[in-house]
N, C-alpha and C positions, 0 to 999 in steps of 0.2 A: 467581321463588321469593320468597314473602313472608318477611321476617325475623321471627323470634320476638322479642317485646319483651324488653329486658334484664331486666325484672322476673322473667321466666320462668327466666332463667339463675340469678338470685340466689335465688329462692325454689324451690329444687329439691324441697324437701319440702312436704307439704301442711299446712294449718292443723290438720287432724285429727291428723297425725303429731306436730305440736308439742304439741297438747293431750294426746296419749297420753303423751309423754315428760315432760310437765310435772308429772305426779303424783308427789310425793315426800313427805318428812316435812313434817307440818303441812298436808297437803292431804287432802281426803276426797271420795269420790264419793257422791252422793245422787240417786237416781232418774235416773241417766245424766248429771247435771250435774257439772261439775268446779269445785271451789273451789280457786283457785290462791293460794299464798302470795305476799305482796306484798313487794317490796324496800323498803328504808328510805324511798325517795322517794314511796312510796304507790302507784306504778303496778305492776300485775301484770306478770309476765313475758310472759303472753299478750297483754296490752295493748301492751306495748313491742314485741312481735313485729308486731302489727297496725300500730302506728305506723311501724315500719320498712318494712313493706310499702307503706303509704301514701306514705312518703317516696320509695321506689323508683318508684312509679307517677307521682310528680310530678317525677321526674328528680333528686331530691336525694340523691345517693349518700352524701355525707359524713354527713348526718343519719341516713340508714338504718344506716350502719355503727355510729354511736353507739347508736342504739336497740337493734340486735341485740346489741352488746357488753354493754349494761346488762341486757338480758333474760337473757343467759347466766349472770349472777351468781346468778339465782334458780333455777337448774336443777340437776338431777343431772348425772352425767357425760355420759350420752348426749345429754340436751337441750342441755347446754352446748356439746358438740362441734358439734351441729347448728347452733346459733345463732352460734357463733364462725366456722364456715365461711361462713354468710351474711354476717356482718360483714366477713370477709376479702374476699369477692367484691365486696361493695358498696363497700368502701374502694378496692379496686383499680380498679373501673369508674369511680369518681369521680375517680381520679387521685391519691389519697393513698397513694402507694406505700410510704412508711415505716410508716404505720399498718397497711397490708395485710401488710407483712413481719412486723410484731410479732404479727399474728393468724394467720399462715400455719400450716396443719397441718404437723407435723414428720414425718419418715420413721418415727420410733419410734411414732407414733400409728397403730396397726394398724387402728383403727376408722374413720379418716378415709377419705373417698373417694379412690381412687388418683389420679384426674385432678387433684384439688385439691392433693394432697400434692406431685405433680410440678410443678404450676404454682407452688405455694408455694415450692418450692426455687428456681425461676427468679426469683421475686420477691425472695427473700431475697438471692440473688446480686447482682441489680441494685441493691438498696438498699445493700448493703455497698460495691459499687463507687462508687455515688453519694456515699456518706458518707466515701470515702477509704480504706476498708479493702480494698485490692486483693488482699491475700493471702487474706483470708477469702472474698472474692468468687470468686477462682479456685478455692479448695478446694470451694466449693459447686457452682460451674458444671461442674467436672470430676468431681464426686463421684457416688455411686450414687443419690442422691435424685432427680436430674433424669432423667426417662425420656420415652419417647414419650407424647404428641406434641410435647414441648417440647425434645427433645434437639438438634434442629437449631439452635434459637435459642441454647441454651446453648453449642453448639459454635462459633457465630459470635462470641459474646461472650468466650469463654475466651482467645483470643489477645490481646485488648485488656486483659483483666484481667492476663494474664501481663506484658505490656508495662508496665502501671501498677505492677505489683509488682516491676519491675526485672529480670525474667527475659527479656532481649531475645531470646536464642536460641529459647526456647519460643514466643515470639510469632510467629516465622517459620513455625511448623508449620501448614501449610494443612489445615483440617479436610476430611475426605471425607464428604459428605452425600449418600448414595445415594438416588436417587428424587426428589430435590428440586432441579431444575435452577436455579431462581431463587436458592435459598440457596447452591448450589454456585458460581454465578457471583459472588455477593457474597463468598464465602469467598476466591476467587481475587483479587478486587478488593482486599479488605482486606489480603491478604498483600502486595500491591504497596504499599499505604499504609504498612504497618508497616515494610517495607523502606526506604521514603523517610524515615520518622521516624528510622530508625537510621543514615541517611546512606549506605545501600547503594543508590545511585541506578541502577546498571546492572541489578541484580536487579529493582528496582521497574519500570523501563522495560520490561524483558523480560516481566514479568507483565502489564503493561498492553497491550503490543503483541500478546501472545498472545490476549488477550480481544478485541481489535479484529479480529484475523485470524479469530476464530471467529464474527464477525457483529456483535458489540457492540450488543445490543438497547437501543434508546433513546439511543444515543450516550454511555452512562454512562462507559465506559472511555476514550473519546476525551476527554471533558470532564476526567476525572481525570488522564490523562497530560498534557493540555494545561496544567492548573494546575501540575503539577510542573515542566514545562518553563519556564513563566513564572517560577516561583520560582527556577529555576536560571539565569535570565537568557537563556533561549533563546526569546525571544518569537516570532521568525520561524518557528522549528520548530513552536511551539504553534499559530500561525496556520495553518500548513499542515495540521496535524492537524484543526483546526476546519473548515477549508475542505473537507477530505475528508468529514467528518461531514455538513456542510451539503449536499454534493453528493448524499449518500444521502437526506437529509431536509431539503429547503430550508426547511420550516416550523418547524424546531426553534429556538424563540426562546431557549432557554437557551444553546445553542451559539452563536447569533448574538450574544448579550450577552457571552459569553466571548471571542468573536473581537474585539469592540469593546474589551473590557477589555485584551486582549493588545496590540492596536494602540496603546492609550494608555499601555502600559507600567505598568500598575497591577496587579501580581500579587496574588491573594488569599492571605491567611495560611493556613498549614497547619492542619488541624483538630486540636483537642486530643484526648487519649485518650478523654475522655468523649464528645466529639462524634463521634469515629469509632465508638465502641461504640453510640451512639444510632442512627447510620445503619445499623449492622450489623443491629440488631433490627428496623428498618423493613422490611428485605428479607423475612423470613418473615411479617411482618404483611401485606405486599402479596400474598404468595402465598396467605395465608389469606383475604384479601378476594376474590381471584380464585376460590377454592374455596368461596365463600359461607359461610365460617366467621367471620362478622363479630364475634361475641362475643369469641372468643379474639384476633382481630385487634385489637379495641379494647384488650384487656388489654396486648398487646405495644406498642401505640402509647403507652399510658400509661407503660409502662416506658421507652420511648425518650425521652419528654418529661421523665421524672424525671432522666435523664442529661443531656439538653440541652433546656431549656425553650424555646430559640429555634428549634427544628426546625419550621419553618413547614409543611412538607409533612405532618408528623405531625398538626399541628393541623387541617389541611385534611381529611385522611383521617378523623380522629376525628369531625369534624363530619359528614362523609358518613355514617358508620356511625350516629351518634346520631340524625340526622334520619330515617334508614331505620327506626330502632327506635322512632320516635314520640316523641322527646324534642327538640322544636325549640328549647327554651330552652337546653339544654346544647349543641346543635349551634351555635347562634348565638354562644354564649360562646366556643366553639372557633374559629369562623371570624373572630371579632373580634380574635384574637391577632396574626396577621400585620399588620405595619405598612407604610406607604408605603416603597417601595424594595425590598421583599421580592419575590422571583420569584413567590411565590404570591399577592401582594396583590390583583391584579385578579381572579384566579380566585375567591378566597374572597369578595371583595366582590360578585361576581356571584351566588354561592350565597346570600349573606346577603340581597341584594335580592330574589331569587326566593322565599326563605323567607317574607319579609314579604308579597310579592305573593300567594303562594298561600294565605296566612292572611287575605287580605282587607284588609291594611293597605297600600293602594296609595300613600298619601302617603309612608310610610316607605320603600317600595321605590324610588320615584322620587328621594327625597332621597339615598339611598345611591348610586344609580346616577349622579346628578349630581355628588356629592362625589367619586366615584371618578374621573370624567373630569377634574374640577378638579385632583385630585392628580397626574394623569399625562395631560395633554392629548394627548400624542403617541402614546399607547397605543391602537392600533386596537381591541383587544379591549374596552377600557373603553367606547369609543364604541358598539361593537356591542351591548354589554349595555344601555346606555342606550336605543339605538334599539329593541331588542326589548321592553324594559319599557314604553316609550312606546306601541308598537304594541299591547301587551297591555292597555293602559288606554285604547284607542280614540283615542289622540292621534296619528292617522295622519300628519297634515301635519308635526308635529314630528319624528316618526320618519323620515319621508322626507327631511327637511332634514338630519338627522344623517348619513344614508346618502349623500345627495348629496355632502356634503363629503368623505366617505371615498372615494367612487368617483371624484370629480374629482381628488383628490390622487393616486390610484393611476394615473389615466390609462388608456392601453390595457392596462396590466397588472392592472387591477382584478380581484380574485378573483370567480369566478362566484357564490360564496356571497353576496357583497354584492349582486350583481344579483338574486339569488333573494330575498333578504330585502326588498329594495326593491320587487320585483314583488308580494310578498305584501301589503306595506303599501299599495301603489298600488291593488291590486285591492280591498282592504278600504275604501279611501278613495273607491271608485267611479270610478277612473281606469283602466279595463280596457285601453284602447288603449295607454297608457304601460306598463302591466304586461306586456302582450303583447310589446312591444319588448324589455324587459329579459329576459324568459324566452327569447326567440329568441336573444338575444346570449349568454346563459348556456349554452344548449343547443349553440350553435356551439362553445363552449369544452369542454363536457362532454356529448357527444352520448349517452353511455350512463349518465348519472346518473339513477337511478330517481325521485328526488324531483322533479327538473325535468320529466321525462316525465309523471309522474303529475299534477303541478300544472297544467301546460298542457293535457294531454289532458282532465282532469276539467273544467277551466274551459270548454273548448269543448263538452264533453258537456252540462254543466249549462245552457249557453246554446243548445243545439241547433245548434251550428255545426260544420261540417267533421267530421261524425260518423264516417264510415269512417276518416279519418285519425286522429282522436282515439282511436277504439277500438284501432287498431293501436298507437298510442303507449302507451296504458295497459296493453295486453297485453305490450308489451316491458318496461314497468316491472315488471309482475308476474313475468315470466320472470327478471328480474334480482333481484327481492326477493320470492320466493313466500310468505314468512311475514308479509308486511305486510297487515294487515286493511284499512288505508285504501286500498291499491292494488287489492285485490280488490273493495272497494266501488266504486271508480271503474270497474273492468271490468264489474261487474254492472250499474251504473247506465248504462254505455254500451250494453249489450245491451238494457236497458229502453228507453232512448231510441230505439234502432233498432227496437223493437217485438218483439224476441225474448224474450218474458217467461219462457218456461220456462228458458232458459239464464240469464237474469237471476236467477231464484230460486236456481238451483244456485250461482252465484257469490256472491250476497249471503248465502246461508246459511253458506257457508264464511267470508265476511267477518265475520259476527256471531260465529262461533266464536272468531275471533281478537280481535275488538273488541266483546265483549258489552255494554260500558257506554257505547258511543258512540251518542248519540241519532240522528245522521244515518244511520248504518248501519242501525239498527233501523227508522228511518222509511222508508228505501229498500226494505228487505225487506217491510215492511207493504204498500207500494204494489205491489210485484211479486206478493205473495200475492193481493192483490185482483184483479189483472189475470188471474191464472190460475184465478180462481174460489174461492180458499181464503179466504172472507170472514171466518170466525171467527178464523183465524190472523192475518189482516191487522189486525183490530181489536185483537187481543192485542198485536201489535207496536206499534201506535200508542199504546195505553195505556201500554205500557212506556216509550215515548219520554218521556211526561210525567213519569216518575219519574227521568229521567236528566239533569235540569237543562238542558233545551234552551234555545236562544235564544228571545226573545219572538216572533220571526217564525215559527220552527219550531213553537212551542207553538200559535200561532194557526192555522197550517195544519193541524196534527194534530187540534186540536179541531173544525175544520170537517169534516175527513174522518171523524171519529168520528160526527158528526152526520148527514152526508149521503153518505158514501162518496166514490168517485172518479167523475168523468164518463166520457166515452167514451175510447177508446184514444188515446194520444198521437200515433200515426201507424199506418198499416197495418202488420201484422206483416211483419217482414223477417228472414230468417235471415242472420245476419252473422258466422258462425263464422270465426275466424282460424286 
């Protein structure tokens, strides 16, 4: 699902609607044109609105909020409300929470959009908490102005506001958030944290262990209980908790670092009230992202960052949303916030590097990847990012060298993904025999991994080698991942190579439905159409390939086919159904 640009959220009304509400005293209509009164700075309200829209389109939310706010001063009541709501949303999306709070529509404003009134109440509550007015924050968060869909976020924040206001007993009341399991999990987790803050360690441990017994998604409750045990001087018990979590998920690097910290007897400090509140609102933000409601999720992340600007996972998630919304500059600004030593540092640096790579700035991408490795040479993920960026820039030998070091260091326990990555680089470097060895070794570790099955099977098919075995391999990959257009393409191309062109067409048509913009899939379908006598459709597919940024080799092949068609069949027709 493609995400709507943030400018769509902010500009909920049309320019026509603004022009209609802009007519007031000192304005006149003439022949359908509207003459708009100008504020003291000489810019019309309409012009300021357009400037605000342009700022939004460039990702400059703070400037947009200023333009909308200034435009509102030249309007009547209806126009002012419209523009103030745009300014409120623009300020919030840009991260200026205090300004957004000052612009938020109030519950008494019956003409304001209900969703904005309710979001405005949540924003005012967070701003009050961040500014140190916990009593006001609690009153807003538990008051009637906060309604669906923001009630869950307010319910998660209210206990922290109660604790900050000095009402310890009220902070222990666990909110019941029906129908939102993620938020309910964090409500229970927060109850344990607030018990710990009050020195009621038995109740805190009971709350955490109950969550662990219920499954503990992501090991979050284990990490939180372990931290409390470390602070209580019970490092051995904390290590046992971490070991149990690692037994469930050996790849959990956060738990691995926590275990190392406990073994070194360096317990983490307890979170502040504002830090706890920030983490509480990240929970519904995550749920909103899962539900593809990225705009509201970004608003929540901005609120979390107002409470705790050092919350690196919030910066990372905000960058993800902003890049999906077509605002790479704002995304990069978010991803640049986590610093070396942060749990999120390597991950966001990878996102930052790929952002530049996809924008065509290969030098910047490589520079970031190399700097990340230099900051944390022992971090395997940093080296993997560098290897992948090198491969994407056709620097195959350098990529292979980085992966060689990782695989050698891991020895017999080398992850199959490293072998797969090296095989891809080796194949692209023209070293197929070496790539084949890595793929075979990886498949021995993961015999049902569809990516491995597809890569090796397709490679054999494209080379005309071991065709029956290769066809069976890619058929297995498709069975494991039937929604993969790339794997269906491999299967269709396998039938094509076997000479079963009719089946090839069926499979490749299905692949194009899943991967309509892939030049190779369209090229294969064109070839299959030609073989079954559908020449016009074949030429259409080949022409389409030329519009899809094919490689120079594919482009030359397609141009030759458009000029002369295909020669004789690749081999006698063979029915090779599996």
